[in-house]
KERO-868688 format. One record per residue: residue number from 1; x, y, z of N, C-alpha, C, CB in turn. Coordinates in nm, 3 decimals, decimal comma. Glycine has a CB too. Layout:
% residues N
- NUM;X;Y;Z;X;Y;Z;X;Y;Z;X;Y;Z
...
//
This chain:
% residues 95
- 1;-1,222;-0,873;-0,255;-1,117;-0,776;-0,277;-1,052;-0,794;-0,415;-1,012;-0,787;-0,169
- 2;-1,082;-0,903;-0,480;-1,023;-0,930;-0,610;-1,045;-0,819;-0,712;-1,078;-1,059;-0,664
- 3;-1,166;-0,755;-0,718;-1,184;-0,650;-0,817;-1,087;-0,533;-0,796;-1,326;-0,599;-0,813
- 4;-1,060;-0,497;-0,673;-0,967;-0,387;-0,648;-0,828;-0,426;-0,692;-0,967;-0,348;-0,498
- 5;-0,786;-0,546;-0,656;-0,654;-0,593;-0,695;-0,641;-0,599;-0,846;-0,625;-0,730;-0,634
- 6;-0,744;-0,647;-0,914;-0,742;-0,655;-1,059;-0,737;-0,516;-1,121;-0,865;-0,730;-1,110
- 7;-0,812;-0,424;-1,065;-0,813;-0,287;-1,114;-0,678;-0,220;-1,096;-0,921;-0,207;-1,044
- 8;-0,613;-0,249;-0,985;-0,488;-0,182;-0,953;-0,366;-0,252;-1,011;-0,472;-0,171;-0,806
- 9;-0,381;-0,375;-1,054;-0,267;-0,451;-1,102;-0,187;-0,378;-1,211;-0,313;-0,583;-1,155
- 10;-0,252;-0,312;-1,307;-0,174;-0,240;-1,408;-0,091;-0,126;-1,348;-0,266;-0,185;-1,514
- 11;-0,132;-0,077;-1,232;-0,058;0,033;-1,170;0,064;-0,015;-1,093;-0,149;0,110;-1,077
- 12;0,075;-0,145;-1,069;0,185;-0,198;-0,987;0,320;-0,160;-1,047;0,174;-0,350;-0,975
- 13;0,339;-0,181;-1,174;0,467;-0,150;-1,236;0,497;-0,002;-1,225;0,469;-0,195;-1,383
- 14;0,397;0,079;-1,250;0,417;0,224;-1,243;0,456;0,267;-1,102;0,290;0,298;-1,288
- 15;0,387;0,214;-1,002;0,418;0,249;-0,863;0,559;0,201;-0,828;0,314;0,187;-0,766
- 16;0,595;0,082;-0,873;0,730;0,031;-0,847;0,835;0,121;-0,911;0,745;-0,113;-0,900
- 17;0,806;0,169;-1,031;0,899;0,260;-1,098;0,912;0,391;-1,020;0,852;0,289;-1,241
- 18;0,799;0,443;-0,973;0,802;0,566;-0,894;0,881;0,543;-0,765;0,659;0,614;-0,861
- 19;0,857;0,429;-0,700;0,931;0,396;-0,578;1,080;0,389;-0,606;0,882;0,263;-0,519
- 20;1,116;0,331;-0,720;1,257;0,324;-0,759;1,316;0,461;-0,783;1,273;0,239;-0,883
- 21;1,237;0,549;-0,845;1,284;0,685;-0,869;1,308;0,758;-0,737;1,183;0,762;-0,954
- 22;1,216;0,739;-0,642;1,230;0,802;-0,511;1,357;0,751;-0,442;1,106;0,776;-0,422
- 23;1,375;0,621;-0,443;1,493;0,561;-0,381;1,620;0,609;-0,452;1,484;0,407;-0,384
- 24;1,615;0,612;-0,584;1,731;0,656;-0,662;1,767;0,800;-0,635;1,705;0,636;-0,808
- 25;1,667;0,884;-0,618;1,693;1,026;-0,592;1,756;1,047;-0,455;1,564;1,107;-0,604
- 26;1,741;0,950;-0,368;1,801;0,958;-0,235;1,935;0,885;-0,230;1,707;0,899;-0,130
- 27;1,977;0,835;-0,346;2,103;0,764;-0,351;2,094;0,622;-0,299;2,206;0,839;-0,274
- 28;1,972;0,571;-0,288;1,951;0,436;-0,238;1,928;0,344;-0,356;1,830;0,430;-0,137
- 29;2,002;0,236;-0,362;1,982;0,138;-0,467;1,898;0,025;-0,411;2,119;0,085;-0,523
- 30;1,780;0,006;-0,467;1,691;-0,099;-0,419;1,661;-0,194;-0,534;1,561;-0,041;-0,360
- 31;1,666;-0,320;-0,507;1,637;-0,423;-0,604;1,495;-0,406;-0,658;1,655;-0,562;-0,541
- 32;1,478;-0,420;-0,789;1,346;-0,405;-0,852;1,244;-0,502;-0,794;1,356;-0,426;-1,003
- 33;1,288;-0,624;-0,765;1,196;-0,722;-0,709;1,149;-0,680;-0,569;1,263;-0,861;-0,702
- 34;1,239;-0,620;-0,492;1,202;-0,571;-0,359;1,101;-0,458;-0,372;1,327;-0,524;-0,282
- 35;1,118;-0,374;-0,472;1,023;-0,265;-0,496;0,886;-0,321;-0,531;1,074;-0,172;-0,609
- 36;0,883;-0,420;-0,617;0,756;-0,481;-0,655;0,690;-0,547;-0,536;0,778;-0,583;-0,768
- 37;0,769;-0,610;-0,452;0,715;-0,674;-0,332;0,654;-0,570;-0,238;0,825;-0,754;-0,258
- 38;0,718;-0,455;-0,225;0,664;-0,346;-0,142;0,530;-0,300;-0,198;0,763;-0,228;-0,135
- 39;0,523;-0,286;-0,328;0,398;-0,243;-0,392;0,289;-0,348;-0,369;0,418;-0,221;-0,544
- 40;0,322;-0,473;-0,385;0,223;-0,579;-0,360;0,176;-0,576;-0,215;0,283;-0,718;-0,393
- 41;0,268;-0,552;-0,123;0,235;-0,546;0,019;0,135;-0,432;0,044;0,363;-0,526;0,104
- 42;0,160;-0,317;-0,017;0,070;-0,203;-0,001;-0,066;-0,233;-0,064;0,131;-0,075;-0,063
- 43;-0,066;-0,291;-0,182;-0,193;-0,321;-0,250;-0,278;-0,421;-0,172;-0,166;-0,375;-0,389
- 44;-0,214;-0,509;-0,097;-0,289;-0,607;-0,019;-0,323;-0,557;0,122;-0,211;-0,736;-0,008
- 45;-0,288;-0,433;0,151;-0,313;-0,377;0,285;-0,460;-0,381;0,325;-0,264;-0,234;0,290
- 46;-0,554;-0,345;0,239;-0,694;-0,348;0,284;-0,736;-0,486;0,337;-0,786;-0,307;0,170
- 47;-0,694;-0,591;0,269;-0,729;-0,726;0,314;-0,666;-0,757;0,450;-0,683;-0,830;0,210
- 48;-0,537;-0,721;0,465;-0,469;-0,747;0,592;-0,529;-0,666;0,706;-0,320;-0,716;0,580
- 49;-0,558;-0,540;0,681;-0,616;-0,455;0,785;-0,752;-0,509;0,829;-0,630;-0,310;0,735
- 50;-0,831;-0,553;0,733;-0,963;-0,608;0,764;-0,949;-0,733;0,851;-1,040;-0,641;0,635
- 51;-0,855;-0,818;0,814;-0,831;-0,941;0,890;-0,786;-0,909;1,033;-0,726;-1,028;0,819
- 52;-0,694;-0,816;1,047;-0,647;-0,778;1,181;-0,761;-0,722;1,265;-0,533;-0,675;1,170
- 53;-0,845;-0,640;1,203;-0,958;-0,582;1,274;-1,054;-0,691;1,320;-1,032;-0,480;1,186
- 54;-1,085;-0,785;1,231;-1,176;-0,894;1,264;-1,121;-0,981;1,377;-1,203;-0,980;1,142
- 55;-0,989;-0,989;1,387;-0,925;-1,068;1,492;-0,911;-0,989;1,622;-0,789;-1,116;1,445
- 56;-0,955;-0,864;1,621;-0,946;-0,780;1,741;-0,807;-0,727;1,768;-0,993;-0,858;1,859
- 57;-0,722;-0,727;1,668;-0,583;-0,680;1,682;-0,574;-0,533;1,640;-0,486;-0,768;1,597
- 58;-0,644;-0,448;1,715;-0,654;-0,305;1,680;-0,517;-0,236;1,679;-0,746;-0,235;1,779
- 59;-0,435;-0,264;1,780;-0,305;-0,197;1,789;-0,215;-0,236;1,671;-0,235;-0,233;1,922
- 60;-0,214;-0,365;1,639;-0,135;-0,413;1,525;-0,187;-0,353;1,395;-0,138;-0,566;1,519
- 61;-0,320;-0,345;1,382;-0,382;-0,287;1,264;-0,340;-0,140;1,249;-0,535;-0,299;1,271
- 62;-0,342;-0,068;1,360;-0,306;0,074;1,357;-0,160;0,093;1,316;-0,330;0,138;1,494
- 63;-0,071;0,011;1,370;0,071;0,020;1,334;0,093;-0,009;1,186;0,155;-0,077;1,420
- 64;0,026;-0,111;1,137;0,040;-0,146;0,995;-0,016;-0,034;0,907;-0,032;-0,280;0,965
- 65;-0,130;0,021;0,946;-0,191;0,130;0,869;-0,098;0,251;0,866;-0,328;0,168;0,928
- 66;-0,032;0,281;0,977;0,062;0,394;0,979;0,175;0,374;0,878;0,120;0,411;1,120
- 67;0,226;0,252;0,870;0,333;0,222;0,775;0,284;0,232;0,631;0,390;0,082;0,801
- 68;0,167;0,176;0,604;0,109;0,181;0,469;0,079;0,326;0,431;-0,020;0,095;0,462
- 69;0,022;0,400;0,524;-0,013;0,540;0,496;0,111;0,622;0,460;-0,083;0,603;0,619
- 70;0,224;0,593;0,527;0,349;0,663;0,496;0,394;0,638;0,353;0,459;0,620;0,592
- 71;0,385;0,514;0,310;0,422;0,481;0,171;0,327;0,544;0,072;0,425;0,329;0,152
- 72;0,197;0,539;0,102;0,099;0,600;0,012;0,125;0,751;-0,001;-0,045;0,575;0,063
- 73;0,167;0,813;0,107;0,200;0,956;0,102;0,315;0,984;0,008;0,233;1,006;0,241
- 74;0,413;0,895;0,006;0,528;0,912;-0,085;0,488;0,892;-0,230;0,640;0,816;-0,049
- 75;0,382;0,813;-0,252;0,338;0,782;-0,387;0,220;0,870;-0,430;0,300;0,635;-0,397
- 76;0,200;0,981;-0,363;0,088;1,071;-0,393;0,085;1,105;-0,542;0,098;1,200;-0,309
- 77;-0,033;1,097;-0,600;-0,050;1,129;-0,742;-0,035;1,010;-0,834;0,047;1,234;-0,780
- 78;0,010;0,897;-0,782;0,026;0,777;-0,863;-0,109;0,707;-0,874;0,133;0,682;-0,802
- 79;-0,141;0,661;-0,995;-0,268;0,595;-1,020;-0,287;0,477;-0,924;-0,277;0,547;-1,167
- 80;-0,403;0,470;-0,859;-0,436;0,361;-0,770;-0,414;0,391;-0,622;-0,358;0,243;-0,807
- 81;-0,331;0,489;-0,592;-0,299;0,521;-0,453;-0,422;0,567;-0,377;-0,191;0,629;-0,447
- 82;-0,500;0,656;-0,436;-0,619;0,707;-0,367;-0,719;0,596;-0,337;-0,686;0,816;-0,451
- 83;-0,731;0,502;-0,428;-0,825;0,391;-0,408;-0,781;0,301;-0,292;-0,837;0,307;-0,538
- 84;-0,652;0,271;-0,285;-0,601;0,189;-0,175;-0,620;0,264;-0,043;-0,451;0,153;-0,197
- 85;-0,588;0,393;-0,042;-0,603;0,473;0,080;-0,749;0,474;0,126;-0,554;0,619;0,056
- 86;-0,841;0,494;0,033;-0,984;0,499;0,067;-1,029;0,366;0,127;-1,068;0,532;-0,058
- 87;-0,991;0,255;0,064;-1,030;0,124;0,115;-0,975;0,101;0,256;-0,980;0,014;0,021
- 88;-0,850;0,137;0,276;-0,789;0,120;0,409;-0,858;0,207;0,512;-0,639;0,154;0,404
- 89;-0,886;0,332;0,478;-0,951;0,422;0,573;-1,090;0,372;0,610;-0,961;0,562;0,515
- 90;-1,164;0,315;0,514;-1,296;0,260;0,544;-1,286;0,149;0,648;-1,362;0,206;0,416
- 91;-1,186;0,064;0,634;-1,168;-0,047;0,726;-1,126;0,002;0,863;-1,065;-0,146;0,671
- 92;-1,030;0,090;0,866;-0,975;0,139;0,994;-1,081;0,216;1,072;-0,853;0,229;0,969
- 93;-1,165;0,290;1,003;-1,263;0,376;1,072;-1,396;0,308;1,099;-1,288;0,499;0,989
- 94;-1,418;0,190;1,038;-1,544;0,117;1,059;-1,554;0,069;1,203;-1,553;-0,003;0,963
- 95;-1,673;0,079;1,259;-1,693;0,030;1,396;-1,769;-0,100;1,398;-1,767;0,132;1,478
//
């Protein structure tokens, strides 16, 4: 998974900025570090989903994917989002 993370790493700051803009437009003040942590959490989702699936934790995997998918939807159009979504969908739909 390292190549995906390396490829997306430059997008982390941009996604965090977009997340901050979204929060700011709603009147929510969120710490920049918390925003970056959220972005890191989303970027590592494919690895976590794969691990949950391998452990047979389908329900937990589905709940986590729903949360990640919601954030990706808010970040639509941001560089790297489509790649993370595609990787997650491959894992979730694999039998």
